[in-house]
Backbone bond lengths (Angstrom), bond angles and torsions (degrees), N, CA, C in turn:
res aa  C-N    CA-C-N  psi(-1)  N-CA   C-N-CA  omega(-1)  CA-C   N-CA-C  phi
1 M - - - 1.542 - - 1.421 111.95 -
2 T 1.315 119.89 134.21 1.534 123.61 -179.76 1.446 105.54 -90.59
3 D 1.398 113.73 170.26 1.434 120.01 177.15 1.438 114.27 -60.99
4 H 1.414 117.42 -23.52 1.516 116.64 -176.40 1.568 110.78 -110.41
5 T 1.306 115.39 24.00 1.526 114.46 175.84 1.528 107.55 -76.47
6 V 1.294 119.57 138.34 1.395 125.15 -176.59 1.583 103.49 -73.70
7 I 1.373 109.98 131.79 1.414 115.68 179.43 1.498 110.53 -113.90
8 H 1.314 117.26 125.01 1.483 123.77 175.71 1.526 108.33 -84.45
9 S 1.311 113.96 135.42 1.424 118.13 175.57 1.589 107.97 -66.90
10 P 1.372 117.81 161.76 1.437 119.23 -164.89 1.479 115.59 -64.94
11 S 1.348 121.92 -21.08 1.478 116.46 -179.35 1.501 107.31 -154.04
12 K 1.347 117.70 163.81 1.363 128.70 -177.07 1.496 117.24 47.38
13 H 1.329 118.52 28.98 1.508 117.55 179.36 1.525 113.45 -77.30
14 E 1.418 113.61 -9.77 1.484 112.87 176.13 1.553 104.27 -115.01
15 A 1.380 112.45 153.83 1.430 115.78 177.24 1.513 111.09 -69.43
16 P 1.429 116.64 166.94 1.504 115.79 177.40 1.460 118.49 -55.88
17 P 1.301 122.25 147.58 1.505 122.34 -169.86 1.489 112.59 -70.54
18 D 1.338 121.26 -8.10 1.474 119.74 174.18 1.484 112.80 -89.14
19 K 1.377 117.92 4.62 1.452 120.68 176.00 1.553 110.03 -85.45
20 K 1.241 116.24 142.20 1.455 122.48 178.57 1.493 110.30 -82.54
21 V 1.360 119.11 131.81 1.447 124.32 173.62 1.439 110.34 -72.45
22 L 1.285 119.03 117.33 1.449 122.63 173.46 1.524 115.58 -86.54
23 L 1.369 113.63 -47.76 1.492 119.18 -172.18 1.522 103.56 -129.84
24 E 1.367 116.12 132.42 1.402 121.12 171.34 1.545 110.03 -129.45
25 V 1.301 114.36 121.52 1.510 125.96 177.78 1.437 113.70 -109.11
26 A 1.342 116.52 121.57 1.458 123.00 -178.81 1.411 115.06 -124.47
27 D 1.383 116.43 114.16 1.434 126.31 176.46 1.558 110.78 50.54
28 L 1.291 112.04 47.81 1.501 114.95 -179.80 1.467 112.37 -76.44
29 K 1.371 113.85 133.44 1.488 125.28 -175.84 1.487 111.25 -127.01
30 V 1.314 119.27 130.12 1.470 126.43 168.57 1.441 110.02 -127.27
31 H 1.405 115.17 105.70 1.493 121.06 -174.79 1.567 101.75 -116.75
32 F 1.401 110.02 142.03 1.427 118.19 170.81 1.501 117.74 -122.35
33 D 1.345 117.97 130.59 1.440 121.24 179.03 1.618 109.73 -78.36
34 I 1.278 114.47 123.47 1.451 118.17 -179.20 1.516 117.02 -122.59
35 K 1.204 123.67 150.98 1.509 128.14 171.23 1.537 106.09 -107.80
36 D 1.300 118.14 139.22 1.433 120.10 -177.59 1.433 110.63 -103.50
37 G 1.390 124.62 5.53 1.471 128.05 174.50 1.488 112.25 90.55
38 K 1.391 116.26 -8.71 1.472 118.60 -176.64 1.487 109.41 -108.41
39 Q 1.435 118.16 -6.15 1.468 118.56 179.62 1.407 112.83 -87.55
40 W 1.297 119.82 149.63 1.388 127.40 165.25 1.467 111.62 -72.93
41 F 1.406 117.82 152.40 1.447 124.20 -167.25 1.594 106.55 -62.39
42 W 1.267 121.05 -28.59 1.513 123.33 -176.66 1.493 113.62 -84.72
43 Q 1.323 112.64 -8.00 1.500 118.09 -179.61 1.532 109.24 -80.65
44 P 1.272 122.00 144.47 1.470 127.02 176.39 1.465 110.82 -62.46
45 S 1.320 120.45 138.13 1.389 124.07 173.01 1.447 116.29 -67.92
46 K 1.412 123.58 154.15 1.337 120.83 175.10 1.495 114.44 -84.70
47 T 1.277 118.75 165.24 1.554 122.65 -174.50 1.526 107.96 -113.85
48 L 1.374 112.96 124.66 1.382 118.97 173.36 1.534 108.75 -98.66
49 K 1.288 118.22 115.10 1.538 120.94 -174.27 1.535 106.09 -94.52
50 A 1.324 117.36 83.17 1.379 128.11 -179.26 1.596 113.44 -60.21
51 V 1.349 109.23 -46.30 1.508 119.63 172.20 1.447 104.13 -133.46
52 D 1.416 115.35 135.34 1.442 119.69 -169.39 1.512 108.75 -146.71
53 G 1.413 109.53 79.34 1.481 115.88 169.49 1.582 116.68 88.54
54 V 1.380 113.34 46.82 1.434 121.09 -175.70 1.543 107.07 -90.30
55 T 1.345 118.20 134.02 1.387 125.18 -175.15 1.524 110.79 -133.59
56 L 1.322 127.13 127.87 1.359 124.80 178.45 1.513 109.71 -166.95
57 R 1.303 117.54 170.42 1.452 125.62 171.39 1.523 110.10 -126.85
58 L 1.363 118.47 139.06 1.386 124.78 172.39 1.427 114.55 -112.64
59 Y 1.300 122.79 127.10 1.468 125.15 -176.47 1.497 114.18 -100.79
60 E 1.301 111.19 159.98 1.458 118.80 -177.31 1.518 110.17 -63.36
61 G 1.396 112.34 131.76 1.466 120.16 -177.71 1.511 115.61 73.38
62 E 1.274 120.98 7.61 1.493 127.17 178.31 1.451 111.70 -87.25
63 T 1.344 115.91 145.51 1.397 121.79 159.50 1.544 116.21 -108.70
64 L 1.284 113.44 119.86 1.490 120.07 -175.00 1.553 105.08 -105.25
65 G 1.392 118.86 112.44 1.482 121.32 173.74 1.543 107.90 -81.86
66 V 1.293 113.84 143.76 1.576 118.81 176.74 1.496 105.51 -128.01
67 V 1.324 114.65 120.22 1.443 121.75 -173.66 1.624 111.16 -126.44
68 G 1.228 113.52 156.08 1.440 121.07 175.57 1.518 108.35 158.25
69 E 1.367 115.58 168.63 1.465 122.54 -173.43 1.500 106.81 -68.33
70 S 1.367 112.91 165.57 1.525 116.44 170.24 1.468 116.25 -58.51
71 G 1.352 115.50 135.23 1.458 116.27 -175.99 1.473 118.20 89.46
72 C 1.391 115.92 -0.71 1.496 119.60 -173.68 1.501 109.13 -80.30
73 G 1.324 122.03 -15.43 1.534 123.76 175.58 1.492 111.45 110.68
74 K 1.364 117.98 13.22 1.455 120.24 -177.60 1.563 110.24 -63.70
75 S 1.281 118.86 -49.64 1.450 124.07 -174.01 1.514 111.55 -71.28
76 T 1.411 116.75 -36.47 1.400 120.49 178.97 1.471 113.23 -66.40
77 F 1.403 115.10 -37.65 1.439 125.95 170.39 1.371 112.66 -54.80
78 A 1.317 123.15 -47.31 1.434 128.46 179.42 1.495 110.20 -66.57
79 R 1.318 119.35 -45.65 1.449 124.84 -174.75 1.556 106.04 -70.19
80 A 1.299 123.02 -29.16 1.364 120.70 179.71 1.581 112.20 -76.67
81 I 1.326 116.33 -26.30 1.516 121.07 173.37 1.560 109.58 -60.90
82 I 1.334 110.78 -42.99 1.569 115.53 -169.12 1.503 103.65 -95.40
83 G 1.266 128.35 -0.41 1.439 127.68 173.42 1.539 115.04 83.80
84 L 1.295 112.74 16.54 1.500 112.69 171.39 1.450 116.93 -84.72
85 V 1.392 115.17 -11.00 1.401 123.67 168.55 1.537 108.80 -128.79
86 K 1.245 116.10 139.95 1.490 117.16 -176.46 1.554 109.88 -82.92
87 A 1.210 113.00 131.44 1.533 119.73 177.24 1.488 110.39 -78.78
88 T 1.282 118.22 144.84 1.428 127.00 -176.45 1.589 109.55 -84.24
89 D 1.353 112.08 -38.96 1.406 119.18 -175.54 1.557 110.24 -164.75
90 G 1.199 122.04 168.63 1.462 127.92 -179.95 1.506 115.01 104.37
91 K 1.313 113.50 -166.22 1.451 121.30 -177.00 1.490 112.37 -132.26
92 V 1.296 116.08 132.82 1.597 115.85 167.88 1.519 103.79 -128.07
93 A 1.255 111.67 116.23 1.589 116.02 -177.58 1.588 103.51 -114.72
94 W 1.352 109.83 137.83 1.474 120.29 175.02 1.516 109.79 -119.40
95 L 1.307 114.20 115.17 1.516 119.05 -171.59 1.463 109.50 49.45
96 G 1.278 117.21 43.82 1.459 123.08 175.25 1.498 119.62 81.49
97 K 1.328 112.75 -4.66 1.533 119.30 178.82 1.561 106.21 -100.01
98 D 1.387 110.61 139.07 1.413 122.50 -176.13 1.550 108.80 -78.39
99 L 1.410 120.15 105.71 1.386 123.21 -179.80 1.583 112.73 -59.93
100 L 1.378 113.71 -41.45 1.412 115.63 -171.09 1.570 113.98 -71.32
101 G 1.369 111.06 -20.94 1.507 111.90 177.07 1.506 116.01 -100.20
102 M 1.339 116.02 7.86 1.516 121.12 177.68 1.477 112.92 -70.20
103 S 1.375 109.18 149.01 1.551 115.54 172.77 1.496 102.86 -72.92
104 A 1.391 109.64 167.98 1.478 118.56 179.13 1.587 109.27 -60.02
105 A 1.333 118.42 -40.17 1.465 123.54 179.36 1.477 111.82 -62.05
106 E 1.324 115.90 -46.89 1.528 122.52 177.19 1.455 110.97 -60.64
107 W 1.348 117.66 -45.07 1.447 120.72 -175.23 1.583 111.79 -70.48
108 Q 1.389 112.68 -29.74 1.518 118.39 175.67 1.527 110.00 -61.19
109 H 1.376 111.11 -41.84 1.513 113.47 -177.39 1.580 112.62 -74.13
110 T 1.282 116.28 -35.40 1.460 122.02 174.66 1.464 117.18 -64.78
111 R 1.448 110.35 -39.84 1.493 118.77 -175.29 1.572 111.99 -55.75
112 S 1.335 116.57 -24.10 1.587 116.31 178.39 1.420 110.44 -71.20
113 D 1.325 119.51 -17.07 1.456 117.71 179.13 1.572 112.78 -89.99
114 I 1.326 113.72 -11.60 1.556 115.65 -176.40 1.560 102.34 -130.39
115 Q 1.433 110.49 115.32 1.493 116.07 -179.10 1.552 105.56 -119.38
116 M 1.349 113.79 172.09 1.442 120.19 -171.96 1.563 112.23 -137.50
117 I 1.292 121.11 132.54 1.416 124.07 175.13 1.593 107.38 -111.79
118 F 1.365 113.76 126.54 1.396 118.06 -169.67 1.566 115.43 -95.40
119 Q 1.351 116.11 167.79 1.486 121.93 -168.99 1.539 108.92 -67.50
120 D 1.344 116.16 -53.67 1.445 119.91 -175.86 1.549 109.27 -94.34
121 P 1.450 111.76 104.56 1.460 117.14 -173.23 1.609 111.09 -59.36
122 L 1.299 119.51 -49.19 1.433 121.46 -176.63 1.499 111.27 -67.22
123 A 1.269 118.69 -43.56 1.556 116.83 179.02 1.488 114.18 -65.88
124 S 1.263 117.50 -21.53 1.538 117.24 -179.96 1.563 112.06 -88.71
125 L 1.366 118.59 4.95 1.485 122.43 177.70 1.474 109.48 -114.44
126 N 1.338 115.21 133.61 1.439 121.00 177.51 1.529 112.38 -65.91
127 P 1.355 118.98 118.86 1.492 118.56 -171.55 1.572 110.42 -72.96
128 R 1.371 117.10 -11.87 1.518 115.66 -178.80 1.543 112.04 -94.65
129 M 1.324 112.23 -1.67 1.532 112.47 178.17 1.497 111.01 -110.75
130 T 1.320 116.31 149.46 1.387 122.10 175.89 1.478 106.89 -71.98
131 I 1.368 113.42 159.59 1.472 116.87 179.99 1.562 110.73 -62.18
132 G 1.251 116.79 -31.16 1.457 118.36 179.69 1.501 110.19 -66.09
133 E 1.328 120.42 -42.37 1.361 126.56 171.70 1.492 114.77 -59.51
134 I 1.300 114.45 -41.68 1.551 123.26 178.14 1.468 109.36 -59.39
135 I 1.335 121.27 -55.72 1.393 130.61 -175.74 1.553 107.08 -62.41
136 A 1.356 119.94 -41.20 1.412 121.98 -173.01 1.535 113.69 -80.53
137 E 1.327 117.90 -13.42 1.415 125.76 -177.85 1.526 112.19 -44.91
138 P 1.337 116.51 -57.69 1.554 118.92 -179.07 1.461 112.30 -60.18
139 L 1.349 120.82 -32.42 1.431 121.36 177.10 1.483 109.26 -65.91
140 K 1.259 119.26 -42.80 1.487 118.68 -175.99 1.502 112.38 -73.70
141 T 1.318 116.02 -19.31 1.458 120.86 177.93 1.532 110.51 -78.03
142 Y 1.342 115.90 -47.12 1.431 124.20 -174.75 1.481 116.09 -90.43
143 H 1.414 114.81 -22.16 1.523 121.01 -178.84 1.572 105.95 -135.20
144 P 1.288 115.92 65.38 1.448 121.48 -178.73 1.595 115.13 -56.39
145 K 1.330 113.33 -26.96 1.492 115.46 -176.54 1.548 113.41 -95.07
146 M 1.282 112.39 5.31 1.499 117.20 -179.26 1.584 107.85 -66.79
147 P 1.296 119.49 130.68 1.395 122.63 178.27 1.503 115.41 -55.81
148 R 1.286 119.77 138.47 1.523 122.44 -174.53 1.636 109.34 -58.68
149 S 1.228 113.91 -38.86 1.575 119.00 177.26 1.645 111.25 -59.19
150 Q 1.343 109.99 -42.73 1.490 115.27 175.39 1.430 115.58 -62.84
151 V 1.446 113.36 -44.24 1.488 117.56 178.72 1.519 111.21 -62.39
152 K 1.337 117.74 -41.63 1.419 121.00 -179.90 1.527 112.26 -63.48
153 E 1.268 120.67 -38.22 1.412 126.44 179.40 1.561 111.11 -66.58
154 K 1.392 114.67 -40.57 1.477 120.17 178.90 1.568 105.41 -66.42
155 V 1.276 118.45 -43.03 1.477 123.62 -176.24 1.495 107.95 -59.38
156 K 1.355 119.54 -47.77 1.416 124.34 179.75 1.487 112.85 -63.98
157 A 1.268 118.92 -42.89 1.483 122.06 -179.93 1.544 105.52 -66.62
158 M 1.217 124.01 -39.81 1.460 124.78 -177.61 1.573 111.14 -69.18
159 M 1.478 115.87 -33.47 1.405 120.60 175.87 1.517 108.32 -63.81
160 L 1.251 118.02 -44.47 1.492 123.03 -177.05 1.553 106.39 -62.61
161 K 1.379 116.99 -39.15 1.482 119.93 179.01 1.357 117.74 -60.84
162 V 1.332 116.65 -35.91 1.513 123.28 179.96 1.526 113.23 -92.42
163 G 1.438 117.24 2.52 1.427 115.80 -179.78 1.512 120.48 89.07
164 L 1.345 111.79 25.96 1.486 117.88 178.11 1.528 107.30 -121.43
165 L 1.384 113.22 136.09 1.512 118.32 175.69 1.476 113.56 -64.41
166 P 1.306 118.36 130.88 1.511 117.39 178.02 1.536 115.93 -62.34
167 N 1.349 114.49 -18.57 1.513 115.13 179.67 1.542 110.55 -73.27
168 L 1.258 116.24 0.68 1.557 119.92 179.60 1.490 109.23 -98.27
169 I 1.214 118.47 7.00 1.503 123.09 -169.81 1.592 110.51 -63.27
170 N 1.310 118.69 -21.33 1.574 117.28 -175.50 1.562 109.56 -103.60
171 R 1.374 118.16 10.16 1.374 122.50 -179.40 1.500 111.59 -88.39
172 Y 1.361 119.50 165.34 1.540 122.77 -172.67 1.493 105.23 -108.21
173 P 1.307 116.51 161.85 1.415 123.15 -175.91 1.529 113.20 -58.65
174 H 1.315 120.06 -37.60 1.503 119.99 -176.42 1.543 108.94 -65.06
175 E 1.272 119.08 -9.98 1.483 118.01 -178.14 1.525 111.66 -89.58
176 F 1.265 117.48 -2.42 1.437 125.51 -179.43 1.511 116.77 -106.37
177 S 1.279 117.35 155.89 1.545 123.92 173.31 1.456 108.74 -75.95
178 G 1.395 117.60 166.23 1.420 121.08 173.83 1.517 115.70 -54.89
179 G 1.238 115.36 -44.55 1.462 121.20 -178.87 1.601 109.42 -63.93
180 Q 1.313 115.76 -40.70 1.500 122.69 176.77 1.452 111.75 -61.69
181 C 1.323 115.42 -48.01 1.472 123.20 177.87 1.617 110.89 -61.17
182 Q 1.293 115.98 -35.40 1.487 115.63 173.12 1.470 114.45 -68.35
183 R 1.384 115.63 -31.71 1.353 121.13 172.43 1.585 116.03 -64.02
184 I 1.288 109.00 -37.43 1.552 116.48 172.81 1.487 112.79 -61.41
185 G 1.417 114.02 -46.41 1.447 122.38 176.92 1.491 111.08 -58.94
186 I 1.273 115.96 -37.08 1.558 119.04 -178.31 1.573 109.85 -72.98
187 A 1.343 112.54 -36.79 1.535 117.71 179.20 1.541 107.93 -67.64
188 R 1.371 120.32 -37.71 1.392 121.48 177.96 1.556 110.83 -67.14
189 A 1.286 118.40 -38.18 1.496 121.82 179.21 1.489 110.65 -66.23
190 L 1.366 118.77 -36.10 1.404 119.82 -171.98 1.576 113.10 -95.19
191 I 1.273 120.94 -3.22 1.465 122.17 -170.89 1.510 110.13 -66.05
192 L 1.422 118.96 -26.75 1.467 121.53 174.79 1.451 110.36 -88.03
193 E 1.311 127.41 7.53 1.382 129.35 179.98 1.466 111.10 53.30
194 P 1.370 117.03 62.25 1.511 123.24 178.89 1.515 115.92 -68.36
195 K 1.310 118.79 165.82 1.455 117.71 169.59 1.564 114.48 -94.72
196 L 1.297 113.89 -22.85 1.499 118.55 178.55 1.488 111.03 -135.58
197 I 1.328 113.73 139.17 1.435 128.60 179.29 1.476 108.36 -117.28
198 I 1.373 119.63 115.27 1.401 120.82 165.81 1.405 118.09 -90.21
199 C 1.294 118.07 115.59 1.540 122.62 -166.26 1.659 104.74 -103.60
200 D 1.220 114.57 104.01 1.580 117.69 -175.68 1.501 107.26 -90.59
201 E 1.281 120.90 87.04 1.438 124.35 179.69 1.460 113.02 52.47
202 P 1.342 115.66 49.88 1.475 117.69 -173.05 1.549 120.04 -65.12
203 V 1.352 116.52 -11.88 1.443 119.78 -173.29 1.587 107.65 -118.89
204 S 1.239 121.56 -5.71 1.574 122.31 -166.48 1.526 107.52 -70.67
205 A 1.340 117.25 -20.63 1.456 117.82 -179.59 1.590 115.61 -96.82
206 L 1.427 109.73 7.87 1.481 113.86 -176.14 1.554 110.01 -110.06
207 D 1.346 114.51 158.71 1.513 118.62 169.64 1.510 109.67 -56.36
208 V 1.392 109.56 155.73 1.527 114.38 -177.34 1.569 113.10 -61.32
209 S 1.297 117.13 -39.24 1.465 119.89 -179.80 1.533 111.01 -66.45
210 I 1.304 119.59 -32.30 1.433 126.26 -179.86 1.584 108.81 -76.64
211 Q 1.363 116.85 -30.79 1.376 120.12 -178.23 1.455 114.09 -63.34
212 A 1.416 112.80 -42.19 1.481 120.55 -178.52 1.600 106.90 -64.52
213 Q 1.354 114.51 -41.24 1.554 116.15 177.21 1.458 112.73 -56.03
214 V 1.326 117.52 -44.79 1.431 123.20 -173.15 1.503 109.61 -69.42
215 V 1.387 116.41 -47.81 1.449 120.82 178.00 1.524 109.86 -54.80
216 N 1.319 117.98 -50.17 1.445 124.25 -179.32 1.530 110.17 -56.89
217 L 1.253 113.45 -42.15 1.537 117.92 -178.69 1.518 109.12 -64.47
218 L 1.403 115.82 -42.41 1.490 117.78 178.19 1.585 109.91 -63.33
219 Q 1.309 116.99 -37.85 1.481 116.62 178.70 1.470 110.00 -68.43
220 D 1.322 121.30 -39.70 1.415 122.88 -178.42 1.650 108.27 -62.46
221 L 1.292 109.89 -45.67 1.533 113.33 -175.71 1.559 109.95 -72.00
222 Q 1.378 117.99 -25.78 1.443 118.99 174.80 1.559 111.98 -64.99
223 R 1.336 112.85 -47.77 1.482 118.83 175.54 1.585 113.74 -57.97
224 E 1.346 114.80 -45.48 1.393 122.48 179.75 1.453 117.95 -64.18
225 M 1.350 115.37 -38.19 1.387 120.64 -170.31 1.611 112.02 -115.42
226 G 1.292 114.16 -1.54 1.509 119.76 169.68 1.623 105.98 73.34
227 L 1.232 115.63 37.01 1.507 118.86 178.21 1.506 115.81 -79.03
228 S 1.351 109.49 153.10 1.502 117.91 164.75 1.506 109.26 -103.88
229 L 1.370 118.64 145.18 1.456 120.30 -177.03 1.545 109.22 -127.10
230 I 1.204 114.33 135.44 1.528 120.27 157.09 1.503 107.13 -106.17
231 F 1.321 112.90 112.68 1.494 119.73 -177.06 1.443 113.62 -110.86
232 I 1.327 116.26 109.56 1.532 122.85 -178.08 1.520 105.21 -91.65
233 A 1.346 112.54 139.15 1.400 118.60 179.30 1.478 111.79 -164.33
234 H 1.386 116.55 160.88 1.456 118.09 167.89 1.534 115.13 -106.98
235 D 1.410 107.35 -14.49 1.478 111.98 -179.96 1.505 110.74 -87.98
236 L 1.358 115.42 108.61 1.446 122.58 -176.44 1.432 113.43 -62.16
237 A 1.402 122.91 -28.51 1.408 123.84 -179.39 1.537 110.71 -67.41
238 V 1.397 114.17 -39.43 1.466 120.57 172.24 1.465 114.07 -59.22
239 V 1.348 113.39 -49.82 1.501 119.32 178.83 1.562 113.54 -57.17
240 K 1.387 114.00 -42.36 1.465 118.62 178.51 1.491 108.49 -58.63
241 H 1.327 121.33 -48.80 1.427 129.02 -178.57 1.581 115.69 -57.29
242 I 1.277 115.26 -35.61 1.531 115.23 -171.47 1.541 111.11 -113.20
243 S 1.289 123.68 -14.40 1.445 119.95 -171.15 1.464 115.27 -99.20
244 D 1.370 111.09 150.20 1.503 121.97 172.80 1.553 107.60 -85.40
245 R 1.336 112.90 -49.60 1.415 119.06 173.81 1.576 114.16 -129.75
246 V 1.290 113.11 164.39 1.435 115.22 -176.54 1.591 110.13 -129.74
247 L 1.340 114.54 135.95 1.454 120.24 175.72 1.543 106.88 -113.20
248 V 1.348 114.73 129.29 1.412 120.34 -176.58 1.486 108.90 -105.14
249 M 1.340 120.03 121.23 1.587 122.91 -179.34 1.530 105.89 -104.34
250 Y 1.289 110.21 146.01 1.488 121.06 171.53 1.534 111.14 -147.09
251 L 1.293 116.84 123.14 1.434 122.02 -179.50 1.430 115.53 48.33
252 G 1.372 118.26 40.12 1.462 124.84 172.41 1.534 109.92 91.31
253 H 1.364 116.46 -3.95 1.521 119.36 -175.83 1.442 109.26 -106.60
254 A 1.343 120.98 148.69 1.486 125.12 168.13 1.534 106.33 -86.22
255 V 1.285 118.11 111.66 1.463 120.22 -175.48 1.488 113.94 -104.39
256 E 1.250 121.46 -12.41 1.511 121.72 176.82 1.511 112.05 -162.41
257 L 1.343 115.97 141.82 1.465 123.13 -179.97 1.554 109.79 -144.00
258 G 1.216 113.92 130.87 1.514 122.99 -177.15 1.449 111.62 -178.02
259 T 1.326 121.90 -174.71 1.362 128.32 169.94 1.549 109.26 -69.39
260 Y 1.302 119.02 155.19 1.496 116.92 177.12 1.444 111.82 -56.07
261 D 1.382 120.06 -46.82 1.518 118.21 -179.23 1.519 114.34 -60.80
262 E 1.344 114.47 -36.46 1.483 114.67 175.60 1.467 113.91 -68.40
263 V 1.396 117.58 -45.43 1.486 115.51 176.79 1.485 115.17 -64.77
264 Y 1.358 116.65 -33.83 1.391 121.00 -179.68 1.583 114.23 -69.35
265 H 1.326 112.78 -50.19 1.485 118.25 -176.19 1.445 117.65 -86.74
266 N 1.288 118.64 -16.39 1.446 123.81 -179.41 1.560 111.33 -139.01
267 P 1.305 123.03 49.88 1.409 123.09 178.00 1.512 113.48 -59.34
268 Q 1.339 117.39 135.39 1.406 125.46 -177.65 1.587 114.94 -98.10
269 H 1.362 113.31 -30.16 1.467 116.20 -176.07 1.497 110.27 -96.89
270 P 1.330 115.25 144.03 1.627 116.03 178.12 1.536 114.32 -54.63
271 Y 1.305 112.18 -37.83 1.624 113.19 -179.20 1.533 105.75 -68.53
272 T 1.315 121.73 -43.69 1.452 122.82 -178.04 1.546 108.16 -59.76
273 R 1.305 118.46 -40.17 1.443 119.41 -175.86 1.524 106.97 -66.38
274 A 1.397 117.87 -42.17 1.459 122.08 -179.46 1.528 110.60 -66.13
275 L 1.362 117.54 -33.90 1.467 124.86 -179.94 1.593 107.86 -67.02
276 M 1.338 115.58 -50.55 1.399 120.75 -178.92 1.500 115.18 -68.99
277 S 1.307 118.70 -31.42 1.501 119.62 176.64 1.456 113.59 -64.91
278 A 1.391 116.96 -15.15 1.520 120.71 -179.23 1.394 111.24 -89.88
279 V 1.440 121.33 -8.96 1.455 122.95 -177.86 1.570 104.24 -77.72
280 P 1.377 114.25 133.07 1.446 118.30 177.55 1.468 114.52 -73.39
281 V 1.298 122.63 139.18 1.417 126.32 175.15 1.563 108.80 -118.24
282 P 1.387 114.18 162.53 1.471 115.54 -170.74 1.560 115.63 -67.07
283 E 1.316 117.08 -35.28 1.357 125.43 -174.05 1.558 113.10 -111.70
284 S 1.286 115.89 133.56 1.531 117.24 -179.06 1.503 112.82 -66.33
285 R 1.305 119.35 -30.95 1.373 124.46 174.86 1.498 115.53 -61.08
286 Q 1.375 115.30 -40.99 1.413 123.78 175.22 1.519 112.30 -65.91
287 R 1.300 111.47 -37.31 1.571 118.83 -177.24 1.564 102.83 -68.55
288 A 1.323 119.66 -42.75 1.468 121.68 -178.80 1.516 112.68 -58.64
289 Q 1.351 113.78 -36.08 1.469 115.41 -176.86 1.445 107.92 -76.66
């Protein structure tokens, strides 16, 4: 076993067998060729292995938390799944179909099932569009013949679902707080009624009180709409609150996978042990143990 072999916790590291596999990732790699400014043009470029051999399954209705230090490859891994970053090698299968080998037309159809919520809520919204236009944009892309009245009704219904008043439909992103902007981003991601939402550190830029509201909203929407979530975060308390299982990443590798309690109480990989030792606990005696 190498230092970067993925270690499964001793029990319950897989979802129940009656759960459908939505997403299967096998030996996924994302490598970048880089020049450091000190190389001559004829010298070969160096390779940055942002993601290096990640393998996992995601089940219907499951929330998979992905944790690790900054630069470990969490976000690149997520972006490779949805096609925002090109994978170097490996397999990404959605309901048994290989995403990496799909034609543009096939991927366009599948993309409506997999949506993403980004870290910086304001930066991810077009400042020149009203929030109604922002939320409606996916509908206009995938359902161009849908009547405008129907689009508007769907947008208003989704605004209510994420806790925004429909009478704000004609306002612009700069008129909203960070938490409200993230709700707009969530509404945009959900308007197509996808099966999987990839959440790329969706609460890290928000105040702590607002973080809890957004996490609770995601859980409510998951139950209501039957969603699966990949939830990327560096805050382990948030991950514990929302996740069924946790994937620990280190230097581009998946080093541990299990339920939060298994990973926290019985970490197998040295990096996981170091990560969990940094989690504050209520009593100093328990921390010492």
